[in-house]
N, C-alpha and C positions, 0 to 999 in steps of 0.2 A: 504494500500499500504506500510505504514512504517513497519507493521508487516510482510508482505511478504519478503521485502528487508531484514530485520533483520534476519529471520529465513532461508532465502536462503543463506546469508553470513555465518551464523553459520554452515550451512550444508557443504558448500564448504570448510570451515576451518577444519571440521572433516575429509572430504574426502581427502584433500590434506596434512593432517598432516603426517610427515614422522618420522621415527625413524631409529636408526643405526643398527637395527637388526630385524629379523623376529621373532615375538612373538608366542610361542606355546600356544595353548589354554590349560588352567589348570582347570579341573573340580573338582579338590580338593580346589580351591580358588574361591568360588562363589561369585560374586559381588551382584547380584540380585537372591534371591532364587526362584523368580517366573519363571526365565529362567529354572532352573534345575526342578521345579515342572511341568513345561509345557513339557519340554522334556521327562521326565518320562511318562507323560500321553500320549504324541504322540506316543511314541514308544510302550507303553503297548497296545494302541489301534490301532496298525499298521494292516492293512488288504489289500487284493488284490481282484479284481472283479473276477478272476478265481476261488475263493473259493465259489462263489454264484452260485447255479444251476438255471440259468435263463431259461434254456429250460423247466423246469417244469411249467412255465407260458404259454406255447405255446396254451394250451386248453382254457385258459381264453382269450388269445389274438384272437383266431379265432372266438370267440363268441361275440367280440366287433363289433359295427357298424362301418361303413367306417367313419363317422364323429369322432367317438372316436379314431380310429386307426390314423387318420390324426392329431388329437389333441396331442395324446401321442408323435408322431414323431416330431411334431414341438416344443413341450415343451423340449424334450431331445435335440433337435437340438440347441435351445436357451441356455440351460444349458451347452452344450459343448463349445459354443462360449464364454460364460462368464468364465468358468473354464480355457479355453486356455488363455484368456486375463489375467487371475489371475496368471496362472503359467508361462506365458512367460514375462509378464511386470509388474504385480501387486507386487509381492514379491521382485523382483529385484529393483523396484522402491523405496522400503522402506529400503533396506539393507544399502545404504550409510549413513543413519542416525542413525545407531545402537549405542546403550550406552555401551553394552558390547560385548566381543567376544562370550559369550555364547548366546547372542540374535541371532547373526548371525548363529550359529549352529541350533538354534530352526527354524529360518526362512528358512534355507535350507531344513529342514525337512518338514515344511508347504509347500514349493515349490514344492517338490517332490510329496507330496500328492495331491496337486492341479492337478498334471499331472496324478496321478492315477484315480482321479475324472473324468477328461476329457476322459481318456481311457475306464473307466466303462461304460460310455454312448455309446462308440462305440461298447462294448461287448453286450449292450442291442440291438442296431441297428442290428448288425451281427446276432443276435438270433431270432429276431422278424421280420426283413424287408428283402426284396429282394434287390439286388445291385441297380437296377433302382430306388426303393423307397429310398434308403439311399442317392443317387445322388440328388434326388429332394428335400430331406430334407435340405441337405447342400447348395443347390441352394437358398432354401427359406431363410436360415440363413444369406446368403450374401446379400440378396436383401430386407429383411423386414426393412422398415425405422425406426420403433420403436426400434427394436432389435439393429440395427446398431447405433441408436442415443444415447442409454444409454451406449454402448461399447465405443462410440466416447467420451462421457462426462468424462467417468472415465478414458479413455486413455490419454485425454488432461491434466488431473489433475496429472496423473502419470508422464506426460512428463514436465509439466511447473509449478506444484504446489510447494508450501513449504513442509517441511517435515510433519507438522501437518496436511496440507490439503490432502496430500497423505494418511496419516492413516485414515483420515475421509472418503475418497473415498473407501478405502479397506474395512472398516467396513460396510459402506453402501451397497458395493456389496455383501459382504458374508452374512450379517444379514438381508438384506432387498430385494435387486433385485433378488436373487435367488428363492424367496419364490412364486412368480407368477408361476414358473415352477414346484417347489415342490408340489404345490396344488394337481396337477393331480395324481401322484402316490399315495400320502397320501389318496386322496379320494378312489381310488380303493382299497387301503389296508384296510381302514375303512369299505369297502363294501366287503371285503374278496375276492378280485380279485387282480391279479398281485402281490402276496406277495413277490416273489423273486426280481422283478423289484424294488419294494419299499424297499427292504432290503438295496439296495445300498444307497437310501436316508437317511435311518435311521443310517447307518454307517457313514455318513457324519455329521450328526447333532446330534449324541448322547450326553448327557450331564449328570450332576449329580446335584441333588439338595434336600432340605428338605422341609417338610410342615411347615406352619406358626406356629404351636404349639410348634416347636422346638425353643429353646432360645439360645442366646449367652451372655456371661458375658461381660459388659461393666463398665467403671469406676463408673457409677451411679446404676449398678445392672444389673439384668437379663432383656433382651429385645428380643422380637420375631424377628426371622430372617427376617419377612416381613417388619419390621420397621427400618432395618439397612440401612445406606446410605454410599456411598464412603467417606473415610477418618475418618469415625467413629473408635473409638478405641475398640477393642475386645480382648478378651484373647485367644491366640493362643499356640499351643504346638509345641516345637521344637524337632524333631526326633533325632537330632544329640546329644543334651544336656540332652534330657529327662526331660525338664524343661518348665515352661510356662512364658509368658510375655504379656503385652499389646502391640498390634500393629495395625496400621491403615488398614482399609479395602481397598483394592486395587480396586476391581470392584464388582458389584452385577448384578444378573440376574434373571429372573422370567420366568416361563413357566408352562404349564399344563401337568401333568403326568396322564394319564389314568390309570396306575397301580403302586402301591407302596407296599413297604413291611414294616411291623412293627415288631421290635424286642423287645421282653420282656422276662425278667428273672423272676423266680418263686417269689422272695422276692421283686421285683421291683427296683432293683438297675440298671437295664437297660430297658429303654423304648425309642426307637427312630423309627421315621417313615421317610422314605426317598425314593427316586426314585431308581429304579433297578441298575443304573450306579453309584450311590453314593459310594465313596470309604470308607471303614472302616479299621481301624487299630487295630491290635490284637497282644497280645504277645505270642510267642510260648512257648509252655509247656516244650519242651526239651532243650531249650537254652534261652538266654537272648534277642534274636532278635525279632525284630518287623516285622510283616507281613501285607501288604496292599492288600485288595481284594475288588471287588465290592459287592454290597449288594446281587446281584443274584447269587453270587458264594457260593459254599458249602465249608464252612471252615472246616467242619468235627469237631473231638473231640480234635484236637491238639493244640488249641490256647485259650486264655482268652480275655475277654474284658477289655480294659484298661480305668480306671476312671482318674481323675485329677492327676497332679504331682505338686511339690512344685514350687514357683516362682523361677525365673532364679538364682538369687544369695541372699546371705544376704548382704545388702548394708553396707559399712563401716560406723560406727557412726550411725546406724539406732537406732531411738528412741523406747523405749518400751512404753507400755501404761501409760499415764500420770495419776497422782493421781486423777485429776478431772475427766478424762474419766473412771476410775475405780469407782469413787464415783457414777457418774450417771448410770454406768452399774449396780451397786449393788442396787441403790435406785429403779431401774426399777422392782425389785423384792421385796425388803424389806420396801421401804418407804411408809409412809402414811401421808397426809397432815391433819392437824387439824387447824380450826380457832377460836380464841376467841377474841371477840371485833374486834379490828383492826389489831390484831396480827396473823401472819400465821406461825405455827410450823410444824416441820417435826418429826415424830415419827418412829423410828427403832426398831423392837422387833425380839427376837429369842430365842428359848428354848434351844439353845446350847451356852454354855459359851464362847467356843473358837471363835465363830463368833462374839459375843458381843466384846470380846477383840480386834479381827481384826477390827471391825468398830471403835473403840476407837483409835486404832493406826493410821488408815487412817484419822480420824477427827483431831487428833493432828498434823499430817503432814500438813494438809491443814489450820490449825489455826482456826477450828471451835469450837464455844461453844457449849457444850452440859450438859445435866443432866441425871445422871444414876438412874434408878429405879429398884426395885426387887419385884416381886409378888408371891404369893404362887400359883396362878392359872393361867391359859393361858399359854403364851409363857414363863413367869417367869422372863425374863430380857428385859429392855426397855431403849433406850436413846432417850432423847427429844432434838432436836435442836430448840431453840426459835427463834422467829423473823428472819426466814431465808432470807427474801430479804435483810435485811441489814447486813447479813453476806457473801453476794456475790453469793448466790446460785440462779441460773436461774430457775424459776418456769417452764418456757416453755420446759426446758431440763428434768425435773423430770418425771419419768415413760416413757422416751424415751431411746431407746439404742443409745449410742454415735456412731456416724459414722464418717468415713473419705472417700473421694473418693478412690476407689480401686486402681487407678493408683498411688496414692501417698503413699500407704502403702508398708511396707517391710515384709518380712517373719517373722522376729523377732517380730514385732508389732502384726501381725496376730496370731502367736502362743501364745504371752502373753495375747491377748484379749480372746482367746478361753479357755486357761487354767483358767484364772479367771472366765469366764462365767460358766464353767462346775464345778469348784470347789465351787462356791457360788450359782449359779442359775440352773444348769442343773440337770439331773438325770443320775447317773452312774449305768449302768447295770452291768458292770464289768471294768477291767482296760482299755480295749481297745474299748468297745461298750459303747456309750454315747447317751443320748436323750435330747432334748431341746423342751420344750413345750411352746406355746403361742397362745393366741387368735388373735394375729396380724399377718397377713400373711407376711407383710413387713418386720417384725423382723425375722421370719423364713428365708425369702429370704436373708436377709443381713448376717446372721450367716451361712447360706449355702455357700454364696459367699466367706467368710472367709475361711471356710473348704475346699473350692475348691482350693483357693490360697495356702493352707497348703499342700494339697495332700491327704485329708481324703476322704474316700468312703461315700457317703451320698444318702438319698432318704427322701421324704416327705410323710406322711400319715395324714389322718384326724382321730382323735380320736373317737372311738366309744362311743355312748351316755352312755353305761353301765361302761365305765371307771371312776375311782374316780377322774380323772383330769378334767372332763367336767363339764360345767355349763349348766343348762337348757336353749335352746334357743340360745346358743353361740357356734360357730364353733371353735374347738380347734384343732391345728395342732401340729404334732410332727415331729421333724427333727431327723432322725436316723443316727448316726455317727459311723463309724468303723475307728479307727486311724491307725492301722498297716497293713491295707490291701487296695490296690488300684486296685485289679483285680476281675472279675467275671468270672467263669468257662464257657467256650462256650457251655458245655453240659446242663447248666441250662437255656440257652436262646432260645426261640422258634421263629422262622421266620414265619409270616403269611402274606399272600397276602391280602391287603385291597384295597377299591375303590380309584379312582384317585382323585386328587385334585390339586390346584395351589401349585406350589412348588417354593422355592427361593434358589438362589446360593450366596455364599459369598466367595470371594477369599482373603486370607490373605498371607503375605510373607512366612510363613513356610509351607504352604500347609494343615496344620491340625488345627482344631477348637476344643475348649471345649464347649460342647453344653449340654442344659438341656432339658429333654423330658417332655411330657405332666404330668407324674406322679411325677415330681420332682427329676428324677434320672439324674446324671451328667456322661457323657462319652466323650472320646475323638474320634473325627471322621475327615474325610477328608473334604476339601473344594472344590468348583467348580474351575477348571482350563480351561475347555474346551470353546471355542468360544469367550473368551474375552481378549486373549493375546494382540492383536494390540491395542484394546480399553485400555487396561491397560497402555500399553507404551504411547499412546496418552495423558492420564491423567497425567503422570509423568511430560511430557514436558508442558502440558497446565498449570499446577499448578505453573510452573516457570515463567510464563508470568505476566506482570502487569495487573491490573484490566481492564484498557483501551484496552490493546491487547487482553485480554480474551473475552471481549464484541465484539470486532470486528470479532474475530474467530467464536464465537457463532453465530453472525448474518450471517456470510458467510456460515455456516453450515447449518442452517435452511433454507437459500435460496437455496442451493444445494439440500435439501431434497424435497422442493416444486418443483424444476424443474424436479428431477428424478420422483417424484410421478406423476406429470402431464402427463409425457410420459409413465410411467408404467400403468396409467389408460387406455391409448389408446392402448397399447400393449395387456392388459388384455382383452379389448373389442374385439380386432380383434381374439384373441384366443378363447375366451369362450362364445361370443354372440350366436353362433349357437348351443352350447351345453347347455345354460341356466344357466351357473354357475357365470357369471360375477360378480354380486352384492356380493356373498359369497367370491370370490377371492379378491376383493377390501377390504373387512372387514379383511381378513387374511393378505393382504399387509399393512394396517394401523397398525395392531397389531404388525407386525414384524418391521415396521418402528419405533414404539416406543421402541422396544427392542433394536435396533441399536442405537438409542439415549441414552439409559441407558448403553450400553456397553461402550460409550464415557463418561459417568458420566453426561449426560445432561438430562433435563426434557422432558418427553414425549410430544408429539405434538397433538396427536390424541386422542378421548375419548375411543376408542376401548380397551377392555381387553381380556383375554382368554375366558371369559364367553360368548362374542359376537360371537366368531368363531364357526363355524359348528362344533358340538361335533364329527361328523364322522372324521373330519380332526385332531381333538385333540387326538382321539383314534387312528388314523393311525400314529401320530407323536410319539406315545409312543415309548421309547427307551428300552423297555423290550427285553429279550433275545428271539430269534426265534430259533427253532430246525429244523433241516433237516433230511431227511430220510437216508442219507448215512454218514458213520462215516468220510469220506474224505471231506465232505463239511460241511460248518459252517455258522452260522447265526451271527447277529450283536453282539452277546454276547461274541464271542471268544476273548481271549486275549492271548498274548505271555506268555510262561511258565515263572514263577519266580523261581530263584534257591535260595535255602537255604543251608548253610553250614552244613555238617553232624557233629554230636557230638559223642563222645565215647559212651554216653548213648544209642544212636540209635541202636548200635549193640548188646545190651543186652535185647531188647524187646523179650519177650517170654522165657527167660531163668530162 
């Protein structure tokens, strides 16, 4: 009750806040970049039901049994009621609690699309049903007790709930309650029936994600997208500054994608697997502009893949590599421990006199005692550091690369570290092409992380047994580094359709992530922004609450979910018992209830995962592009055209 009163008062304060002027919305001064990213995604995916050839499904419709046609009518009747509730009351209930002007613009867009959703169901009715059948369907929606109850529960929260409770209700409606109805068209689509009717649903729920073998860079190193949680720090790319920085994950999501695309370049510098709607960012060849398209879109040969770019800025007063860090870095390659009686010595050898002199200068700066030797054979020059524990040398750090958490390093430190590493330890193929070999994968990963922060183009390979760097029975890795190039030509990258898998979405403030593929290649790609916007806004406010208030709100949220699920079970039984799908629909419901909780940043409640859902449904839920037979009609893959400014060089093509 305390929490409810506090949030209600805060909401009223915002609503009644007055100014001396009417403030114009400025899209050039973005307060929350997620607002801008979501707006762009929504407008890019704008669609209307009139573009879908529903009449092509009439043959399938006539072959359905009476029970099946009755089920389809009631399902879409229920969806119409829920979308009407969301368009009339849902979004308007959330608007008074906006944090930015841009958020209200996004909500206006969402509100309009909810009306498009509701109208699209009427288009289905008018195509498949007679006037009397349509009247019966709407009569049924007005009198079904379970449908009316879930609408009443949500409407009551919209009318009397706190700002955060309203967001919970909205997420539960969008991510959970709709799916008892979505099951039917998805089932028919998975069985190659009513594909255009199902196209409407696919337009509503399309999303973008990556497979779990894709990784993102965190302060502790590379982590699978499947293991990322809200508020984790990951490396993002800022499209405006063309720089990278660590930022907190806003929301996460997961789903099953029956169809995926793998992008791979000839040399292995690109290796990305993602869903068809995943956004890719490329650099135009004829200009300095960046172009964003979905994975299923044909980029042609006019753009290049973008690898990492340097950290945002050189921090003032940033420290370079310390002498002790340099010492342990060099000893990882040159140092050998020897023990005589109770004394442990460190021996450093090299056949190059300039390196021996460099070691001496470093040891002198650190105040280390050493003895120099010269031999006719072997490396020829050697330095012995006697009794090293008493000289302050940490035995545990020898043979280990020195590390710092990546969110604490600066661009200058990374550059100094890599310059030292490649000068003393690495292999230079030429001025701009470098290699670093190690039998320790964790060392390769860390060095690649630093290369990513500096903006170098990299990939990882396993050295072949015939290579002189290999040791029998030990896997040796090579990090290939190109310093002065952060692009891979689009013409060298092949797109291949691969089988479906569980996919994971991550949303960051800038809208773009730095990711690493299975083969150790690093590229910049889009993040997920669809279906999690209101959940993200919920998490912002939720994190500002005290621990006691958070626990109170979580308890309320789970209680609400239990109440809705209990009613949804009865609604499902009434719809699906006669057709025999009830148990499968309930599994699908529990799976989506977990997704709704994840959108709010909360732990799943039910044990169900995508693997438990009927694979026919998961195949139907695929958001891959559908093609239709008339050029004037489009499927769920169509996007609004994107305009790119012409350059002078564009007019010289072919001359």
